[in-house]
N, C-alpha and C positions, 0 to 999 in steps of 0.2 A: 384834848381841848376841853376846858371847863371854864365856867364863869361863877362868880359869887354874887348872889342877889340878896340884898338886905331890904326887908320890908319894915317900914315904920308905920304903926297904927296911928291914924290921925287923932289929934287932940279932940276932946269932947265938945259937943255943941249943945248938950242938955244934960240934966241929971239922969242917972240910969233909969229911973222909973218913968221918965218923960220921953225916953228914946222912941222914935217913930220909925216904922218901916220905910226904907228908901228915903231917909231923911236928908234934905238938902239945905238945912239951916246952917248959918255961919258959926264960927267958934263963939262960945259964950265967954264971960269974964273968967270963969274958972279954967276954961280951956287955954286962954291966952296966958294966964299965970302958970299953968302947968308946962306950956311950951318954954316959957322963960326959965323955969326951974330945971327943965331937962336939957336945955340947950348945950351945956358943957359936955354932956354925955353924947348928944346926938349930932352936933355940928360936924364932928370929924367924918361922919358917914358921907357928907357932902363932897368928899374928895373922889367919889365914884366917877368913872368916866361917863356914865349915862345916868340921868336923874329923871324920874317920872313921878306922876301922881294920879290918883283917881280924879275924875272931873268934878267932884263935889266941892262946894265952897270950903268946907272945913279941911279937906285934904290939901287943896291948893294953898289955903292960908297957913296951914302947918308947915308945908314945904317952903313957902316964901319966908315965913318968920324964922326958919332955921337957915336961911340963906342958900337953899338948894337950887332955886330957880328951875323947878321941875316942869317937864312937858306933860300935859294932861293926856292920858291914854283912855279912850272909851272902853277898852276891854277890861279896865280896872274899876269900872263902875260897880256899885253895890248891886245885889240881886234885884232883878225887876220883880216887884211885889204886886204888880197889877192893881186891882181895885183896893188892896190893903195899903197902898202907898199913902204915907202921911198919918196913918193910924198907929196907936200903941198896941202892943200885944194884948193888953187887958181889954181894950175896945173891941178888937177883932174876936177875942175869945168870948166876950159877952154876946156878940152878934152871930158868930158862926163857929160854935164850939166843935162841931163835927169836922168842919173844914180844917180847923187848926190841928186837930188830932191827925187827920189824914196827911197834912203837910209835914208834921213832925215825924210821922211814922213811915212815910213812903217817899224815898228820894226822887222818884219819878213823877210825883204828884205836884200839880200846880193849881190847887183849887181857887187861888186868887186871880187866875187868868194871866199871870206873869210867867216867870221863869221857874222851873223846878230846881230843887237843890242840886241834882246831878248836872243839869244844864249849866248852872252857875259855876260849879266846881270845874267842869270841863272848859268853860270859857276862860276862867282865870288860868287854868293849866295850859291852855293853848297860848295865852300871852306869855307865860313863863317859858314854854318850849320854843317860842319864836325869838327869844333874846339872842343877840349875836354872841357866839361862843369863842371870843378871842381868849386864848389861854391866860388864865389869871385875871381877866377883866373883872371890874367891880361895877355893879349896877345897884341903884337905889330906887325904891318906890315908896311913896307915902300913900297909904290906901286906907279905906274903911276897915275897921276890925273884922268885918265879915269876909272881906277879900283876903286878908291875912290868914284867916282860918281856912278858907277854901284853898289857898295856895299850899298850906301845910298838908291838908288832907290829900291833895293831888300829888304833891311831891313824894309823900310816903306811900302812895298807892294804897291808902287805907280805905276801908269801906265808907261810903258816903255818910252813913249814920254817925261816924266818928266826929263829924263836923260839930255835932251838938255837945261833944265832950271837951271841946277846946275853948278856953277862956282867953280872949285877947283884950287886954286893957288898953286904954288910950296911951299913946306914946311908948308902947312896948315894941320890941324889935324881934324879928325872926330873920335868920340868915340861912339861905339854902345854897348849896354848892353843887355843881354838876353841869349837865347840858341836856338837851331835848330827850325826854323820856328816862333820864337817869339822874335823879335829884337826891340829895342827901341833906339831912338836917345838920347844920354846922354850928356846934356850940363852941364859941370862941371866948377866950378871956378878953375883956374890954381893953381897948387901947387907952391907957391912962397917961396923960401928959404930965 
């Protein structure tokens, strides 16, 4: 019994340098245009039996714009960044450089008072492992890029620090195949109509 889970990174809500921790802003104009441009490639994923999204405004909007009608899943929310929520990395680094170094270097650390990297990866992995495993079933989830990164690290059973080496761009996709505790990265040729 196995299932195929395709994760779509939500469209952007701000320029890269203006991204904020645990950002809950809606899609910006560039994000809407990017969804429109990627629709032909992404709409077919909506044929999945089950469709989910992160509870963030940009994940919901991305899923709705692509016609997925996704169900929000609290377990797919971005990492809880505690008192750093709403700040940019530059702002936090200027205020708490030692805390940022600790956070980047120790997956168990949560100097911001929120969730550690390891706890975040484990939460996302728990969601992945709890998906129904009807043989050959397809599942789709639109999520924050951080969630997609966490899912990949969990699925490959990579060290948590690997998270920092994965770049997930808005509207990129990741497909995993398998079932609870046995996940594989699935690189597939796109279905072109």
